[in-house]
N, C-alpha and C positions, 0 to 999 in steps of 0.2 A: 218174515217167513222167508226159510231157507235150500236150498238143495236138500241138504239132509234131513228137513219139517221134513217134506216131501216122501223122500225114499224111507223113511223110519212110518208111516203112516202106511205105503202101500207094500211095505214087507219087503222091501229088494235094496239092494246097493246104491251109494251116491253116483256111482258109474256109471251102474244101467242107467240111472234117470239121466243123468248128462249123456250119455249117446242117445238114449230115445229122444230126447230134445234136440239133438245136433244129426239126429237122421244117419245113427252110425251103429253097430253092432249089430247082431241078429239075433235076432226077437220075436216070437210067436207074433202073430196079430193081436191074438187074446189080449199077449203083456204089455204088447206096444198100446191098444188102445185103453187099457187099464189105467196105466200112467198118467198117459197125457189125460185122461178123463178127473184123475186125482190131482195133476197140476192146475186144471181148471176150476175145479169145485173149491181149491184151498186155498185159489186167490195168485199163486205162484207166479211173479214178474222176473226173471234171469237178469241177475245185476248188469247191466250195459256196462258198468266201470271195468267190474272183472275182467269180461270180455274183452273189452277194448284193451284191456294190457297181455292179453292173452294175444290176438290178431293187430297191436300195431306193428303197421310194416317198420315204424321208427326204431329200430335196434340200434345197438351200438357193438362195436368189434374191435376189441385192443389189438393192437400193433405194436408188437415188438422186435428190435433188430439191432445190434450191437454197435453199430456208429455211423447216424446220418450223415455224417462230414464224408462219409466212404461213397461217392456216388452211385456205386454198383447197388448198395442197399437203400441208397435214396430214389434209385431207378424202379427198383423194386416196391416201395412203398408208394413209391404214387402210382403204379399202377393197381396196386389193391385198393387207394383208398378210393381212386377213379374206379372201379369198379363197382365198388362198395356203396357210394357217391349215388349212382346209376341206378342201384335198386331202392333207395332211399335208406340207405344203414349210414350211420354216423361213424367216427373212428375215433380213439383214444388212442394217441401215439406214443411211443417209448423209446430211449437207447439206453444203452448201459455200458458202453465203452470197455464190450467184453470183459466186466467185470460182475463174477458170480452173485456176489449181494448186491448192487443194484441190478442186477436183473430179478432176483426174487421179491427184493424190494416193490418192485413193480408190479409183478403177479400179485400178492399181495394186498397191496392198494388194490386192484383191480377188481379183487374180490371182493371184496366193500363197498363194490359199487351194483350200480344198475348194469351190467354188462351178461352180454349174450351167448360172446365166443373169444377167442383170444386166437392170431394167427402170432406165432413164433418163430424168430430165429434165435436157437437156444446156444447160449457158451457151450456146448456138446457135450456135457458132462451130467451128470446126476446131478441134483441138489434140493434140498429141504424143498426151497420156493415149487419147483416144478412138480417134485412129486405130491405137493398138496393140492396144487391144481387139477395133477389126473384125480387123486381121491371125493374131492370136492366134485367131480363130475363137471367141470367147467367144459364145453365141446372148446377142443384144444387142436391145432395142428403144428406141427412143426414143418418150416420150409427152409430150403438150401443148408440145412445139417439135422442130424438127427441124434437120440440120446441114447445111448448103450443101455440096457437094461429093460426100457419103455415101450417094448414091442405094440401097446394099444394103442398106442399115440398116432393117429396118420400123419405121414412127410411127404413132401415132394421135394425130391431135389435132383440135380444133375447127376447124369451118367457121364465122366470126365473121358471115357476111353474112346466115343468114335472121334473126338473132337481132336485128343492127341495124335490119336493116330494118322488122324485126316491133317495133321501141323507135321507130324513126322517125316508122309510124307510126301510134301511139299520140300520141305527140308532137306530130304536126301534126293530128290529130282534135280535139285540145283547144286548137287555136289557137295552137302555139308555131312561129313562125317562124324564131325566132334559136338555133341551138342548136348550142353548144360541145363541142367534143372534147379529153379532154385524155390524150396519151400520153407513152411515158418511152422516148426513144430511149437514153436510157443504158445499158441494158440488154441492148441489142445483140439482142432478141430475135425470132426472125425472125414468131412469133406477135403480136407486137407492132407490128410493123409490116404486120401485114397484117388487123388492127384497125385502124388509119390507115386505113388503102385502101381496105378496104371503105366505110367512113364517108365518105370525101372522093366515092367514086365513086358511094355510092346518094345522099348530099345531090346532088350537082349531077343525078342523076336524077331524086330526087324532088322537090326543093327547089332548082330551078335559082335563082330569084331569091332568095334568103333569104342570108343572112349567117350563113355556118356556120364560125365560125374554128376552130383546131387550134393548140393550145399544147403545148409540150413541158414534162415537167416534171423532174428530174434525181436527186431523190427527196431532197433536203434541206429544211429544210422554207421557206427563204428563198427556193427556186425555188418552191414550191407556192403560198406568199403573193405571188408575178411574175406565175407562173400566173393566178391568181386575176383579178388586177387586171387584164391583158391580157382577161380573159373581161368583166370586168364593162366596161371598156371599149368592148366591142363590145354593150352592151346585152344580154347572150343573156339566155334565159327558161329554158334550159334544157341542161343539163350532161351528156354521157356518158364515163365515165372507163372507160379501155383496162387501169386495174392497178388493183384494191382499194384496194393501201396509197395510194395519192394520194386515193380517192374518200374514204377513213375521215377524213386530214388535214383534205382540203379544204371537205368537210362540217361540221367543227367550226372553220374561219375563217369560214363564210358565215355560221355560228350568231353568232358573236364580231361578225360586220358588222350583226348584227339582221336575217339576211333566214331565214323560214320557211319552211321546206322542205317542196315541193310546195305553197306558196300564191304566195310570190314566187318560187321558183325549184324549176323542178324537176329530177330527179338521178335517172339511172340508171347503174351501176356493173358491168362485166363480174364476174364470179363470185358464186356464189349459197354464201356462208358464213356462219355464225351470227350474227356480231357487227351484217351489216343485218336480220335478222330481231328483233333487241332494239333497236335504234332506235327513236325516235320522231322521227317515222316511220319505220314501217318502207321500208327502202328495196326499188325494183323495181332487179330485175335480170337482166343476160344471163346464162344460163347455158350450162356448158361442160359440164354433165354431168359432172361432174370424175370422177365415182365409177365411171360406165358406161365413161370411157375408163380409169381406174385397173382396171377387170376386164378389160376387153378387153384391154390390153397383158398381164395373165396370159395370158389366152389365147393371143395370140400367143408369147410367152416359151415357153409350156411345150410348145406345137406345132416350135417351133425346137430345143430340148430334147431331144424325141423323136425329130426325124428327126435329130440328130447321133447319136441313140447307135444307131438302126436303121442309119443307115449305117456306125457302127463295127460292129457286129454284122457287118454283111454283108462287112465287110472292103471298103467301098468310102468316096469322097469324091468329093462333088460338085466340080465343077472350078469356079473364080471365076462364071464368066458363067454356070452354071448357076444355083448359088448365087443369084447377083444376078437372074435371071428367074425363082425360084422366089420369091424375098423382095419382090420389086415387085409382087406379086400380094398384098400385107397391107399396101397403103398406106392407112388407115381414115380420114377424114373425117366427126366427129359433128358435126350438124348442130344449133346452140347456139341455146337459145330463150328467150324474153322473158318475163320473169314480173312483172306489173304489180301494185303495191305503194301504199300513201297517199304515196310523195315525189315520183310523176308525178300533178300535177293540172291543171286550167282556166287557160290561162293568166290572170295575175288583173296588173294596173295601175291603179295608183291616179288 
């Protein structure tokens, strides 16, 4: 005996029977009593196994980031995993090394498993794998980066403007007028583009008569050496790094050149990672509040999972337009925060 048998005998839809059994929906007392009497007379017993599968609190959420060796992403994943574990949800964690093919491979793999949703720090460009997940309807949230052309996917990102403004104000107050910025365009990350754009706009506003060069690193050691050469040619007295791995390498290069951090040159980097607190001097940072972004991403994906299950229970599915309208209310930008440490000092010239 199935719910469809009851519905056919009662002359109603299976959704109507399901909603009445679950105490949902708006039905007349006559209809409700008739369906319940039909359930009783036919001896229908709800399948507890199927019901348990729908209400089972133990779910699985996929977490995908570019590089787990990057302390920033490791901190973010740790915050998400902790939040999900506290809610009784297991995780499937992957890393794609900034490689689009590996990213898409992971996404296709999780679509073949019993996965309830995914939180992804995407490559930042449209790919077949990302588009397949969206078409498949898996509850999906982007964190830290967005993908152009996929406005229907909720995303949690940081707003770089506040943190950069605070850093520039601190540097300006200490006498710095030549501030450089190190970008990393080879990652094709909208987040890094936004940081560079914010730096250009804010220096034009706050330091219009100052020399504030922007250099681009490709990730290789030689590229970082060349970038530092350009900064030194501009005689910068302070540098803001948009990408923390560049900062770690280039701080070492500065020290090899006998530059004293916080005295000869001041340094600020995005990402409040542990290594910056262990360095001497400790490195000033623009914090993206990675853990808060991770926790917010968890809340967003759980909302989507809940909405999907509710729609399934009601026998409904939102139209693509309705889904887009709903999801666009979940675009969140978390302000960055400047944290001053000893790597930022007063202007010092012999």
